[in-house]
C-alpha positions as a Python dict, from the first residue, in 0.01 Angstrom:
ca = {
    (1, 'M'): (0, 0, 0),
    (2, 'I'): (4, -308, -223),
    (3, 'E'): (-117, -619, -41),
    (4, 'V'): (17, -957, -161),
    (5, 'L'): (-154, -1284, -66),
    (6, 'F'): (-121, -1639, -193),
    (7, 'G'): (-473, -1779, -208),
    (8, 'E'): (-807, -1687, -364),
    (9, 'S'): (-1011, -1684, -43),
    (10, 'E'): (-760, -1474, 149),
    (11, 'A'): (-723, -1227, -138),
    (12, 'A'): (-1102, -1197, -154),
    (13, 'S'): (-1112, -1128, 221),
    (14, 'M'): (-845, -860, 185),
    (15, 'K'): (-1038, -696, -99),
    (16, 'A'): (-1345, -691, 124),
    (17, 'A'): (-1136, -532, 399),
    (18, 'K'): (-1023, -263, 153),
    (19, 'V'): (-1382, -194, 51),
    (20, 'R'): (-1466, -136, 417),
    (21, 'S'): (-1174, 107, 465),
    (22, 'L'): (-1407, 395, 554),
    (23, 'R'): (-1530, 193, 850),
    (24, 'G'): (-1193, 153, 1017),
    (25, 'M'): (-1065, -134, 804),
    (26, 'I'): (-741, -141, 608),
    (27, 'P'): (-733, 174, 389),
    (28, 'G'): (-698, 159, 14),
    (29, 'S'): (-865, 4, -288),
    (30, 'P'): (-934, -360, -383),
    (31, 'S'): (-723, -295, -694),
    (32, 'E'): (-420, -282, -463),
    (33, 'V'): (-462, -650, -373),
    (34, 'V'): (-242, -894, -566),
    (35, 'C'): (-320, -1267, -554),
    (36, 'L'): (-30, -1499, -641),
    (37, 'G'): (-208, -1833, -606),
    (38, 'F'): (59, -2035, -787),
    (39, 'L'): (51, -2329, -538),
    (40, 'L'): (429, -2341, -545),
    (41, 'D'): (440, -2615, -282),
    (42, 'I'): (328, -2858, -554),
    (43, 'G'): (517, -2981, -860),
    (44, 'S'): (834, -2874, -1036),
    (45, 'I'): (948, -2519, -963),
    (46, 'R'): (1228, -2504, -1216),
    (47, 'E'): (971, -2376, -1464),
    (48, 'A'): (880, -2010, -1406),
    (49, 'A'): (579, -1948, -1182),
    (50, 'D'): (403, -1769, -1467),
    (51, 'S'): (478, -2046, -1720),
    (52, 'E'): (225, -2253, -1910),
    (53, 'F'): (346, -2555, -1713),
    (54, 'R'): (235, -2399, -1384),
    (55, 'S'): (-94, -2285, -1537),
    (56, 'N'): (-166, -2640, -1656),
    (57, 'L'): (-79, -2784, -1315),
    (58, 'I'): (-318, -2545, -1136),
    (59, 'Y'): (-588, -2610, -1394),
    (60, 'G'): (-555, -2984, -1339),
    (61, 'L'): (-606, -2946, -965),
    (62, 'F'): (-902, -2709, -1011),
    (63, 'A'): (-1071, -2934, -1267),
    (64, 'Q'): (-1063, -3259, -1070),
    (65, 'N'): (-1415, -3233, -931),
    (66, 'E'): (-1580, -3065, -1229),
    (67, 'T'): (-1668, -3373, -1437),
    (68, 'E'): (-2031, -3388, -1539),
    (69, 'D'): (-2283, -3647, -1659),
    (70, 'T'): (-2156, -3591, -2012),
    (71, 'G'): (-1832, -3759, -1907),
    (72, 'G'): (-1617, -3449, -1901),
    (73, 'I'): (-1593, -3079, -1826),
    (74, 'S'): (-1824, -2848, -2016),
    (75, 'G'): (-1669, -2590, -2246),
    (76, 'E'): (-1784, -2299, -2029),
    (77, 'V'): (-1650, -2449, -1707),
    (78, 'R'): (-1328, -2545, -1882),
    (79, 'R'): (-1276, -2186, -2001),
    (80, 'E'): (-1344, -2047, -1653),
    (81, 'L'): (-1096, -2285, -1494),
    (82, 'R'): (-836, -2223, -1763),
    (83, 'D'): (-872, -1846, -1734),
    (84, 'G'): (-845, -1872, -1357),
    (85, 'S'): (-522, -2072, -1373),
    (86, 'R'): (-369, -1813, -1606),
    (87, 'L'): (-478, -1514, -1397),
    (88, 'Y'): (-185, -1539, -1158),
    (89, 'A'): (66, -1468, -1433),
    (90, 'K'): (-114, -1138, -1492),
    (91, 'E'): (-114, -1074, -1118),
    (92, 'L'): (262, -1130, -1105),
    (93, 'E'): (310, -880, -1386),
    (94, 'R'): (99, -629, -1192),
    (95, 'L'): (321, -678, -888),
    (96, 'R'): (634, -614, -1095),
    (97, 'K'): (485, -289, -1227),
    (98, 'F'): (395, -176, -876),
    (99, 'A'): (752, -250, -766),
    (100, 'E'): (897, -61, -1064),
    (101, 'N'): (692, 241, -961),
    (102, 'G'): (831, 222, -608),
    (103, 'E'): (499, 133, -444),
    (104, 'P'): (530, -2, -87),
    (105, 'I'): (445, -373, -76),
    (106, 'R'): (310, -572, 217),
    (107, 'I'): (318, -953, 204),
    (108, 'W'): (72, -1155, 413),
    (109, 'Y'): (196, -1511, 465),
    (110, 'S'): (163, -1806, 698),
    (111, 'D'): (339, -2135, 768),
    (112, 'A'): (113, -2318, 522),
    (113, 'P'): (348, -2462, 256),
    (114, 'Y'): (181, -2284, -40),
    (115, 'S'): (206, -1952, 145),
    (116, 'L'): (562, -1991, 269),
    (117, 'C'): (671, -2094, -81),
    (118, 'G'): (489, -1790, -218),
    (119, 'F'): (671, -1565, 29),
    (120, 'C'): (1015, -1701, -67),
    (121, 'H'): (936, -1676, -439),
    (122, 'T'): (802, -1320, -404),
    (123, 'C'): (1121, -1214, -227),
    (124, 'A'): (1318, -1358, -521),
    (125, 'V'): (1099, -1162, -765),
    (126, 'L'): (1127, -833, -574),
    (127, 'R'): (1493, -860, -479),
    (128, 'S'): (1614, -633, -760),
    (129, 'Y'): (1354, -358, -705),
    (130, 'D'): (1398, -51, -489),
    (131, 'C'): (1072, -50, -297),
    (132, 'E'): (976, -89, 66),
    (133, 'I'): (868, -443, 154),
    (134, 'S'): (702, -544, 477),
    (135, 'V'): (546, -868, 595),
    (136, 'V'): (267, -979, 824),
    (137, 'K'): (303, -1340, 933),
    (138, 'L'): (-10, -1514, 1058),
    (139, 'P'): (45, -1618, 1421),
    (140, 'E'): (-23, -1977, 1520),
    (141, 'Y'): (-310, -1863, 1739),
    (142, 'V'): (-475, -1549, 1874),
    (143, 'E'): (-598, -1521, 2231),
    (144, 'E'): (-901, -1302, 2293),
    (145, 'S'): (-1066, -1285, 2633),
    (146, 'R'): (-1124, -1651, 2725),
    (147, 'C'): (-1105, -1779, 2367),
    (148, 'I'): (-808, -1902, 2165),
    (149, 'T'): (-846, -1905, 1787),
    (150, 'R'): (-608, -2109, 1571),
    (151, 'Y'): (-552, -2029, 1206),
    (152, 'T'): (-405, -2233, 921),
    (153, 'G'): (-413, -1956, 660),
    (154, 'W'): (-527, -1601, 600),
    (155, 'G'): (-838, -1729, 425),
    (156, 'E'): (-979, -1814, 770),
    (157, 'V'): (-956, -1453, 889),
    (158, 'D'): (-1268, -1238, 869),
    (159, 'P'): (-1221, -925, 653),
    (160, 'G'): (-1303, -709, 952),
    (161, 'N'): (-1016, -859, 1152),
    (162, 'F'): (-725, -800, 914),
    (163, 'K'): (-651, -464, 1076),
    (164, 'D'): (-597, -639, 1410),
    (165, 'F'): (-294, -820, 1267),
    (166, 'L'): (-112, -506, 1155),
    (167, 'K'): (62, -500, 1494),
    (168, 'Y'): (265, -795, 1365),
    (169, 'E'): (386, -605, 1056),
    (170, 'K'): (762, -601, 1008),
    (171, 'R'): (970, -427, 745),
    (172, 'L'): (1213, -655, 564),
    (173, 'S'): (1575, -554, 535),
    (174, 'K'): (1770, -608, 213),
    (175, 'N'): (1958, -890, 385),
    (176, 'E'): (1634, -1063, 483),
    (177, 'I'): (1499, -1034, 129),
    (178, 'R'): (1825, -1176, -2),
    (179, 'M'): (1811, -1463, 249),
    (180, 'M'): (1457, -1564, 148),
    (181, 'S'): (1552, -1531, -218),
    (182, 'H'): (1844, -1771, -162),
    (183, 'R'): (1607, -2010, 13),
    (184, 'W'): (1390, -2014, -297),
    (185, 'S'): (1696, -2083, -512),
    (186, 'D'): (1784, -2379, -289),
    (187, 'L'): (1431, -2519, -317),
    (188, 'T'): (1440, -2473, -694),
    (189, 'E'): (1769, -2659, -714),
    (190, 'D'): (1627, -2942, -501),
    (191, 'N'): (1303, -2941, -702),
    (192, 'S'): (1130, -3217, -504),
    (193, 'P'): (775, -3307, -612),
    (194, 'L'): (639, -3134, -300),
    (195, 'R'): (746, -2880, -40),
    (196, 'A'): (628, -2919, 320),
    (197, 'V'): (692, -2744, 651),
    (198, 'I'): (866, -2976, 897),
    (199, 'N'): (961, -2840, 1239),
    (200, 'G'): (913, -2490, 1104),
    (201, 'Q'): (1143, -2544, 806),
    (202, 'L'): (1034, -2548, 443),
    (203, 'V'): (1183, -2858, 278),
    (204, 'G'): (1137, -3069, -32),
    (205, 'V'): (957, -3402, 16),
    (206, 'S'): (832, -3692, -197),
    (207, 'E'): (492, -3682, -366),
    (208, 'D'): (355, -3953, -133),
    (209, 'F'): (445, -3753, 179),
    (210, 'Y'): (81, -3711, 290),
    (211, 'D'): (-41, -4056, 183),
    (212, 'C'): (1, -4212, 527),
    (213, 'W'): (-277, -3991, 665),
    (214, 'I'): (-509, -4096, 384),
    (215, 'R'): (-440, -4462, 466),
    (216, 'K'): (-499, -4396, 836),
    (217, 'H'): (-856, -4284, 771),
    (218, 'L'): (-953, -4556, 521),
    (219, 'T'): (-1111, -4880, 637),
    (220, 'A'): (-1327, -5153, 487),
    (221, 'K'): (-1628, -4930, 549),
    (222, 'P'): (-1713, -4727, 238),
    (223, 'V'): (-1689, -4349, 272),
    (224, 'K'): (-1769, -4070, 31),
    (225, 'E'): (-1449, -3919, -105),
    (226, 'A'): (-1564, -3568, -17),
    (227, 'R'): (-1618, -3675, 343),
    (228, 'L'): (-1274, -3834, 366),
    (229, 'I'): (-1105, -3525, 227),
    (230, 'G'): (-1308, -3300, 457),
    (231, 'D'): (-1202, -3506, 759),
    (232, 'L'): (-837, -3484, 656),
    (233, 'L'): (-854, -3108, 607),
    (234, 'G'): (-1027, -3060, 941),
    (235, 'M'): (-809, -3290, 1148),
    (236, 'Y'): (-464, -3220, 1002),
    (237, 'R'): (-379, -2854, 959),
    (238, 'F'): (-100, -2908, 706),
    (239, 'G'): (-202, -2612, 493),
    (240, 'I'): (-257, -2821, 179),
    (241, 'G'): (-571, -2811, -33),
    (242, 'D'): (-837, -3065, -122),
    (243, 'G'): (-702, -3086, -477),
    (244, 'W'): (-380, -3252, -367),
    (245, 'Y'): (-558, -3507, -148),
    (246, 'A'): (-789, -3583, -442),
    (247, 'S'): (-497, -3634, -679),
    (248, 'R'): (-328, -3872, -435),
    (249, 'I'): (-651, -4067, -380),
    (250, 'E'): (-681, -4105, -758),
    (251, 'Q'): (-325, -4234, -775),
    (252, 'M'): (-394, -4482, -495),
    (253, 'I'): (-701, -4601, -686),
    (254, 'Q'): (-487, -4657, -994),
    (255, 'N'): (-238, -4850, -776),
    (256, 'K'): (-522, -5077, -650),
    (257, 'E'): (-469, -4951, -295),
    (258, 'I'): (-813, -4789, -282),
    (259, 'E'): (-1130, -4946, -422),
    (260, 'V'): (-1418, -4750, -575),
    (261, 'I'): (-1743, -4903, -447),
    (262, 'E'): (-1981, -4659, -613),
    (263, 'D'): (-1880, -4418, -889),
    (264, 'S'): (-2016, -4067, -938),
    (265, 'P'): (-2024, -3809, -1220),
    (266, 'K'): (-1827, -3585, -985),
    (267, 'R'): (-1515, -3743, -847),
    (268, 'Y'): (-1565, -3622, -491),
    (269, 'G'): (-1901, -3798, -486),
    (270, 'R'): (-1749, -4146, -521),
    (271, 'M'): (-1780, -4405, -245),
    (272, 'I'): (-1439, -4556, -171),
    (273, 'R'): (-1274, -4791, 77),
    (274, 'S'): (-936, -4942, 149),
    (275, 'A'): (-859, -5227, -89),
    (276, 'S'): (-578, -5356, 134),
    (277, 'T'): (-815, -5387, 432),
    (278, 'M'): (-1051, -5603, 227),
    (279, 'K'): (-765, -5830, 118),
    (280, 'N'): (-657, -5879, 479),
    (281, 'Q'): (-1010, -5990, 570),
    (282, 'M'): (-1026, -6255, 297),
}
């Protein structure tokens, strides 16, 4: 069984689950895990997912916090980040080969925008192949004994617990695959700067869609950028990554909406505060 996931941490967890197959985990080999971490909720999707455009976009998000005292990214780090951003194109090619060989494919997705976009895109990719496709959607929460656990993405699931979610597995019909493929075509035609999940529906939104939550947590009191981003990720379970928040904070700095009080060799180490709050106090 080929397992498809849409993020590095969740794919790593699935590989660990495969390694533990002899101890009652999900059977198979780590080589059967395909990671399509294209972050398709961000940026133009009219370019192919495995295009150089998408690779450069992912690289840019990865590289944001890797600046060093030398004033830039070292050659070694740059190569690692660049290779990582190009890896997903190879993963997509692996998936196509598995599908050509008729291998059964199981897609693990959630309502996080990057994951739901990945699911729709994967259905569009696999639509023309004659292979069995099933899905496991991450439930909003899991109740165990007296405890309720809420998940944002599969990366939060312990490798040993993946098997417990197989009860939610569902085989996709050809009509369902076609429907999700059409949804991806609609999103591609819309091609908004971002895609977000609103009331359970995946829709295109403007690039400043999440900015209001950044503003809400900024005051005249300086805060380390890493702390601000961590608070946003912990409080609002939108399913977006730190890289997007960082890119929007940088844009707001350029727009004079956020003030840098103390710079840092690494961007996330900067001390920042709301510039508009300071103006209102003057």
